[in-house]
N, C-alpha and C positions, 0 to 999 in steps of 0.2 A: 816315743818316749819323753817324757815334760824334761824340761831342762834340769832340773834339782835332782830327777835320778839320774838323770847321765852325768852331773857333777857328783853327784853322793856313790856311782856305780865306779866312777875315774878315778874318784879321789881329787880332784880339782876343783879348785875355788871358783866360784862365782863369776871372777873379776877377768880369771884367764878364760873359762868357757864360754863367757859372753863372744869376747874377742875371737876363736876358734870357729865356733857357730854360726857366725856372720860371716866368715871368709869361705868356709866350705856351703853355703848356700848359696853363696854371690857365684861362688865354682859351678852349679848347680848338683853337686853330690847331695846334699840332703834338702829334705821341702819343712817346712814349717807351715802350723794350720792353726787357729785361734779353739780353743775349746773352754768356754766361759772367761776366765781368767788366768786361764793357764795355757800356755802356747806347746804343741806336742811336736818333736819333732820327729821326721822320717827318714830313713836312707833310699835316697835314688838306685836300687839297684840294679839299672843297666846302666844309669853313668858310671856308677862304682867298677863294675865287669868290665864295662870299655875301656876305664882307666888301667884298671887290672893288665885288660890285656897287652894294651899299648906299650906300657912299662917293662912288663915281660917281653915283648916281641923288640924291646930299644933294649935293655938288657942282656938279651941272649942273642943279638948280633955274632953270627959268626958260628956257633953251640946251637944251634935247636932245639938237639937233644935233650940240652938244661930243662928245658920248660914245656918241649913234647908233651909229657901227660900232665900237668896242670893244665895248658892250655885248651888239649883236649877234653879235659874233665868240666873246665868253665866254658866250654861251648856248649856240652852234650849236657850240664844242669838244667832241670827242669823247675828248678824253685826260684829261680828269677823270673818277673812279667816279661813281657813280650815289649813291654814299652815303659816310658817312665810314668809314675802316679801323674796325674794332671788335674793341679788346681785352680780353679776359675783366680784369676786375678784381683778382685775383687774381696776374695776370702782368703788372700793371702794374710799372711798373721807379719803385723808390726810387732819387734820388738825395740823397747825406748827401754835405755837404759842412762844411769844419770850417774856421776862420780859426784858423790853427796858429802859434806861436812854438816852435820846436826846442828852444829853450833853454828853456824853464820846464816843469817837472816835471807840472805840472796838466795843460799843454795834451799832453804827451805821454802822461800816463796816460790821460787822454781818446780821444787817439789809439787807443791799445793797445784799449781796450774798446771801440772802432766797430772794430776789426779783431778780435776774438775774436768777435763777434755776424755774424762772416761776410761783413764789408761792408768794402769797397774805398774808401774814401771819395774825395770831390774835398780835395787838402790845396792851401789857399791860405795861403802865408804872406805873413801880410797886412804884415809888416813892408818886405818886398820888393817887394810888387804890394798897397798899400791899395786897402779899396774906395773908392768913388766916394762922395761927401757925399748922393746920393741912394740908391746901398746900403747904406750905415750908416744911415742915416733910415728907410727901410725894415725893416731889420733889427731896430732899436731898437721902431720901431711895432709891431713881429711879436711881440716877444720880452713888447709890454704893459708895461714898466719906463720910470722917468724916464729920459732923457739924461743925467741925472748919474751914475747908477747903473754906467753901463757904463765910466767916465771910473776908469785906474787909478789910482795915487798911487804905488805904491811902484818905485822906480827908475824915476820919469819928470820931467819939470822941472813937477811938477803946479803944485810950490808956488811954485816960483820965478816962475810965469804968474800965480799969485794965484786958480789954478778954486779954491778954498776959497771964496770969495767968495759966500754963496748969492743975490747979487741978481743973478748974469750967468743972462742967456735963454740957451734952447736951441740959440740960432743961435748966439751966441757960444761954447759949447760944441764944438757940431761943429766952429767956424772951429778951433780949440784942436787937436781931433784930427785933422782933415784935414793942419793942417800940421804936428803931432807923431804920426805914428800908435800909438808906442809909448805914446801916453795911451790906446788901445783896449785893454779887457780882453779877457782870452784863457782860454778857447779858446769861440769861440762858432761853435755846430753847428746846422746847417740842417739841418731831414729833412721829409717830407710830415705828420708829426705834431705840428710846430713847431718854433721857436726858441729856444733856450737859452744865458745866458750858462752854461756848465759852469763853477762853481766855488759849491761842492765838485764834483770829478771825476764825484761819482755822480750828476752829476744829467743828465750825458749818457743813461741808464738809462731817464728818462720820454719820449724819444721816440724812439729807437732800433726801428724797424721788427721788429726780431726777435732772441729772447733770447739770451743767452750761452750758449757752447759750450761751458764748461769752467769748471777756476778762474782766478779772476784775483787776483793781487796788486799791487799799486801798489809804486811804485819803493823807497820808504820802508819795504818789506815789511806795511804794512798789508792783510789779506785781505778783499775785497771781497767774492766770487763762491766756491761754495764748487764743489765738483765735481759737482755736481747741478744746476749751472745756477743758484742762489738766491743771496739778498743775506743775507751774511754778517750777523747782529744783532749791529754792534758799534757802539758809539757810536765818531765821528771826525771830526776836520777838519782840511783842510788850510791 
């Protein structure tokens, strides 16, 4: 089932869905495969049945009769495949997600570079659909950076809220970003190769699964990628 169909069926926002699908796939409970521009997800029934059996054994310790009937039915079920679906590594879908602000030039440049690599990413306009506290905390942890480094000062209530106070805890900073999503710096990009706050915009090239397919020039005219798909050796910052 495609991610969009799953979200519609479960009535789950795309930002929430991406977070959970990523973790379910990492755990081996679902698998993904690209079909054109879409990514289709399938349940790993053998892994799911093993998980259910484990949980039921753990929960029913001391009272096996409670779960006996269900365990027996699960073991006898012929609807489950004998082994997990095998998908060659090279065919495994890579989902690229960008937490995007279309009003930001850097964010637009990053989105354009993702598309220039042949990817159609999941675009989350985080000011409209902010990540949950758990999702944001997970993203920061995966980036391996301090919480404070993800705070945005320009054009935000950073100073009004006293966020320049070095004694503020990570929890306090996360609380501020939850209350004021504009404080979350952008864009944050997630791929199977890592998570980055892509400032400057060229940072995204470190984690894209595919190379650039042609020339790329930023909105301000700065050349980044040449006709051969190679980085232009020219210092510059946004």
